[in-house]
C-alpha positions as CSV (number, residue, x, y, z in Angstrom):
1,X,-85.7,35.1,-160.0
2,X,-87.2,32.0,-158.9
3,X,-84.4,30.0,-157.2
4,X,-84.4,25.9,-157.4
5,X,-83.6,23.8,-154.5
6,X,-82.6,20.4,-154.7
7,X,-84.0,17.4,-152.0
8,X,-80.7,17.7,-150.7
9,X,-80.5,21.0,-149.9
10,X,-83.5,21.0,-148.3
11,X,-82.5,18.1,-146.4
12,X,-79.3,19.7,-145.3
13,X,-81.4,22.7,-144.7
14,X,-83.8,21.8,-142.4
15,X,-82.3,18.2,-141.2
16,X,-78.7,19.5,-140.1
17,X,-78.5,16.6,-137.3
18,X,-79.6,13.9,-139.9
19,X,-77.1,15.0,-142.6
20,X,-74.2,15.1,-139.7
21,X,-75.3,11.3,-138.6
22,X,-75.2,9.9,-142.3
23,X,-71.9,11.7,-143.3
24,X,-70.6,10.0,-140.0
25,X,-72.1,6.9,-141.4
26,X,-70.8,6.5,-144.8
27,X,-67.4,7.1,-143.6
28,X,-67.7,4.0,-141.4
29,X,-69.2,1.9,-144.2
30,X,-66.0,3.3,-146.0
31,X,-63.6,2.4,-143.4
32,X,-65.2,-1.1,-142.8
33,X,-65.2,-1.2,-146.1
34,X,-61.5,-1.2,-146.5
35,X,-61.0,-3.2,-143.6
36,X,-62.7,-6.1,-145.5
37,X,-60.4,-5.5,-148.8
38,X,-57.2,-5.6,-146.6
39,X,-58.2,-8.5,-145.1
40,X,-59.5,-10.4,-148.4
41,X,-56.4,-9.0,-150.4
42,X,-53.1,-8.9,-148.5
43,X,-50.3,-7.4,-149.2
44,X,-48.5,-7.2,-152.7
45,X,-46.4,-10.3,-152.5
46,X,-43.2,-9.0,-153.8
47,X,-44.0,-5.8,-151.5
48,X,-43.7,-8.4,-148.3
49,X,-40.6,-9.7,-150.0
50,X,-38.8,-6.5,-150.2
51,X,-39.6,-5.9,-146.4
52,X,-38.2,-9.0,-145.5
53,X,-35.0,-8.4,-147.5
54,X,-35.2,-4.5,-146.4
55,X,-35.1,-5.7,-142.8
56,X,-32.4,-8.2,-142.6
57,X,-30.0,-6.0,-144.6
58,X,-30.7,-2.4,-144.1
59,X,-28.9,0.8,-146.5
60,X,-25.8,-0.9,-145.1
61,X,-24.5,-3.7,-143.1
62,X,-21.8,-4.6,-140.9
63,X,-21.9,-7.9,-139.1
64,X,-19.5,-10.5,-137.6
65,X,-20.6,-14.3,-138.5
66,X,-20.1,-17.8,-136.7
67,X,-20.8,-20.6,-139.4
68,X,-20.9,-24.0,-138.4
69,X,-20.8,-27.3,-140.9
70,X,-22.2,-30.4,-139.2
71,X,-21.8,-34.0,-141.2
72,X,-22.2,-37.0,-139.5
73,X,-18.4,-37.7,-138.7
74,X,-16.5,-34.0,-138.2
75,X,-17.9,-31.2,-137.2
76,X,-15.9,-27.5,-138.3
77,X,-16.2,-23.7,-137.4
78,X,-15.6,-20.6,-139.3
79,X,-15.5,-16.6,-138.4
80,X,-16.5,-14.5,-140.8
81,X,-16.8,-10.5,-141.2
82,X,-19.2,-9.1,-143.5
83,X,-19.9,-6.0,-145.1
84,X,-22.9,-5.2,-147.4
85,X,-24.4,-1.7,-149.0
86,X,-27.8,-2.0,-150.7
87,X,-28.1,-5.2,-153.0
88,X,-25.0,-4.6,-155.6
89,X,-21.9,-4.4,-153.2
90,X,-21.1,-7.0,-150.7
91,X,-17.5,-8.1,-148.9
92,X,-17.0,-11.2,-147.0
93,X,-13.9,-12.2,-144.8
94,X,-12.9,-15.4,-143.2
95,X,-11.2,-14.7,-140.1
96,X,-10.3,-18.0,-138.8
97,X,-9.8,-20.8,-139.1
98,X,-6.0,-20.2,-139.5
99,X,-5.7,-22.1,-142.9
100,X,-8.6,-20.3,-144.5
101,X,-7.2,-16.8,-142.9
102,X,-8.0,-13.8,-145.5
103,X,-9.9,-15.5,-148.2
104,X,-12.2,-13.0,-149.1
105,X,-15.5,-12.5,-151.4
106,X,-16.4,-9.7,-153.1
107,X,-20.0,-8.7,-155.0
108,X,-20.3,-5.6,-157.4
109,X,-23.3,-5.7,-158.7
110,X,-23.6,-8.4,-161.2
111,X,-19.9,-9.9,-160.5
112,X,-18.3,-12.0,-157.8
113,X,-14.3,-12.3,-157.0
114,X,-13.0,-14.4,-154.8
115,X,-9.0,-14.0,-153.3
116,X,-6.8,-16.7,-152.3
117,X,-4.3,-15.6,-150.6
118,X,-2.5,-18.9,-150.6
119,X,-2.1,-19.0,-153.6
120,X,-1.9,-14.8,-154.1
121,X,-4.4,-15.2,-156.9
122,X,-8.2,-13.2,-157.9
123,X,-10.5,-15.0,-159.2
124,X,-13.7,-14.5,-161.2
125,X,-16.2,-16.5,-160.6
126,X,-18.9,-17.2,-163.3
127,X,-22.8,-17.6,-163.1
128,X,-22.4,-21.3,-163.2
129,X,-20.5,-21.4,-159.8
130,X,-23.3,-19.4,-158.4
131,X,-25.1,-22.6,-157.2
132,X,-21.9,-24.7,-156.0
133,X,-21.6,-24.9,-152.3
134,X,-19.4,-22.2,-150.3
135,X,-16.7,-22.7,-148.5
136,X,-18.1,-26.7,-148.0
137,X,-21.0,-25.6,-145.8
138,X,-24.8,-26.2,-147.2
139,X,-24.9,-22.5,-148.6
140,X,-24.2,-22.0,-152.3
141,X,-22.1,-19.4,-153.3
142,X,-25.6,-16.9,-154.5
143,X,-27.2,-17.1,-150.8
144,X,-23.6,-15.5,-149.6
145,X,-22.9,-13.1,-151.5
146,X,-26.7,-12.6,-153.1
147,X,-25.6,-12.5,-156.8
148,X,-29.3,-12.6,-157.2
149,X,-32.0,-11.0,-156.1
150,X,-34.9,-11.8,-153.9
151,X,-37.0,-9.1,-155.4
152,X,-35.9,-8.2,-158.8
153,X,-35.0,-11.4,-160.0
154,X,-38.5,-13.3,-159.2
155,X,-42.3,-13.2,-159.7
156,X,-44.3,-13.4,-156.4
157,X,-46.9,-15.0,-155.1
158,X,-49.0,-15.0,-151.9
159,X,-50.1,-18.6,-151.8
160,X,-51.4,-19.2,-148.3
161,X,-50.8,-18.5,-144.7
162,X,-49.3,-20.2,-141.9
163,X,-48.2,-19.8,-138.2
164,X,-44.3,-20.3,-137.0
165,X,-43.0,-19.9,-133.6
166,X,-46.1,-18.4,-132.7
167,X,-46.0,-15.6,-135.4
168,X,-48.6,-15.3,-138.1
169,X,-46.8,-15.6,-141.5
170,X,-47.6,-15.3,-145.1
171,X,-46.1,-18.2,-147.4
172,X,-44.9,-16.7,-150.5
173,X,-43.8,-18.7,-153.6
174,X,-40.7,-17.3,-155.8
175,X,-40.4,-18.2,-159.2
176,X,-37.8,-17.4,-161.2
177,X,-38.3,-14.6,-164.4
178,X,-37.9,-15.7,-167.7
179,X,-34.3,-13.6,-167.9
180,X,-33.2,-14.0,-164.5
181,X,-30.0,-16.1,-164.4
182,X,-31.0,-17.3,-160.5
183,X,-29.5,-20.6,-158.8
184,X,-33.3,-22.0,-157.7
185,X,-36.3,-23.1,-159.9
186,X,-38.9,-22.2,-156.9
187,X,-38.4,-21.2,-153.8
188,X,-41.6,-20.6,-150.9
189,X,-40.3,-18.5,-148.0
190,X,-42.5,-18.0,-144.5
191,X,-42.2,-14.5,-144.0
192,X,-43.6,-12.9,-140.7
193,X,-46.5,-10.7,-140.8
194,X,-46.0,-8.4,-138.0
195,X,-42.1,-7.7,-138.4
196,X,-41.2,-9.3,-141.7
197,X,-39.2,-11.9,-140.7
198,X,-38.2,-14.5,-143.3
199,X,-38.8,-17.7,-140.7
200,X,-39.0,-21.1,-143.0
201,X,-37.5,-21.5,-146.5
202,X,-37.8,-24.0,-149.2
203,X,-35.5,-24.7,-152.1
204,X,-36.0,-26.2,-155.6
205,X,-34.4,-27.1,-157.9
206,X,-35.5,-26.7,-162.2
207,X,-37.2,-30.2,-161.8
208,X,-39.1,-29.5,-158.5
209,X,-37.0,-31.2,-156.7
210,X,-36.8,-30.0,-152.5
211,X,-32.7,-29.5,-152.4
212,X,-32.5,-27.2,-148.9
213,X,-34.8,-26.0,-145.9
214,X,-33.6,-23.2,-144.2
215,X,-35.3,-22.2,-140.4
216,X,-34.9,-19.2,-139.1
217,X,-34.7,-18.6,-135.1
218,X,-33.3,-16.9,-131.7
219,X,-35.0,-13.8,-132.9
220,X,-33.8,-10.8,-130.8
221,X,-32.8,-6.8,-131.3
222,X,-29.5,-6.3,-132.5
223,X,-28.3,-3.6,-134.7
224,X,-31.4,-1.4,-133.7
225,X,-33.9,-3.8,-135.4
226,X,-35.8,-7.4,-134.3
227,X,-34.1,-9.9,-136.7
228,X,-33.5,-13.2,-136.7
229,X,-29.9,-14.1,-135.7
230,X,-29.5,-17.6,-136.1
231,X,-30.2,-19.6,-139.7
232,X,-29.8,-23.2,-139.9
233,X,-29.8,-24.9,-143.6
234,X,-30.5,-28.7,-143.7
235,X,-30.3,-30.3,-147.4
236,X,-33.0,-33.3,-148.0
237,X,-31.6,-36.4,-148.3
238,X,-28.3,-36.2,-146.4
239,X,-28.9,-37.4,-143.0
240,X,-26.6,-35.9,-140.4
241,X,-25.4,-32.8,-142.2
242,X,-26.4,-29.4,-142.2
243,X,-24.8,-26.1,-141.6
244,X,-25.4,-23.1,-138.8
245,X,-25.0,-19.4,-139.0
246,X,-25.4,-17.3,-136.3
247,X,-24.7,-13.6,-135.7
248,X,-22.3,-12.5,-133.1
249,X,-23.2,-9.1,-133.3
250,X,-24.5,-6.9,-136.5
251,X,-24.7,-3.0,-137.4
252,X,-26.9,-1.4,-139.4
253,X,-27.1,1.9,-141.9
254,X,-23.1,3.0,-140.8
255,X,-21.7,4.6,-143.8
256,X,-19.8,2.4,-146.0
257,X,-17.7,4.6,-148.9
258,X,-18.3,2.8,-152.6
259,X,-14.6,2.8,-152.6
260,X,-14.6,-0.4,-149.9
261,X,-15.7,-2.5,-152.3
262,X,-13.0,-2.9,-154.5
263,X,-10.6,-5.8,-156.1
264,X,-7.3,-4.7,-154.3
265,X,-8.9,-4.0,-150.9
266,X,-9.6,-7.9,-150.9
267,X,-6.1,-8.5,-150.1
268,X,-5.6,-5.7,-147.5
269,X,-8.6,-6.7,-145.2
270,X,-7.4,-8.9,-142.9
């Protein structure tokens, strides 16, 4: 029986060195092509936002925070302790000043509660209150307790690149999904390409007016990861007004029981 040999088989049998060279060339071409694709089509915008959120939040997070509210004629400082687990559980306890000591906020999934020791009352905050300023600062209730999710409640698009603090950053536009109950009509994020740090944010209302600008800096190793440790929220059109949030210390991924995030636990934290 006659055996039919293809040109490719003959080439391989007669010139094995040539075929190895061609195979190596093909692999090189593919590698270059994949690199070009990566440069032209960067990471998915939602995945970038997810990584930035995870970098700051962790699976669990416990922190001590200083919040300084600055106004043209006065300043105020608060110290808080916060616990977070995933994106659905969070607790904030105010430790000072004395008149506010013991005030606590609890988030469980889409519910947000506030314990007021002076009134001995627990109040459930309606969604309409998420856009209001938290404890007289320039952060909203939603900024602090994160009732909405930057990952699941918005559609994300990479709209450009920029450099902030000598770091290459993605510029990402976030527009709320039709069914999402969120505070902002649009958010622009600048996220560092190397460590996925959110370094600059702009918050717009439903009419497209710029309301708040947030800058993040003092990047350092804390809690076993690189994070910004100072956040400055500046409302537009309000000269001499801002709120600065500083992380004194932070720890990540230490076990926290779901049972910790209970309504009655707010009353006993302090």
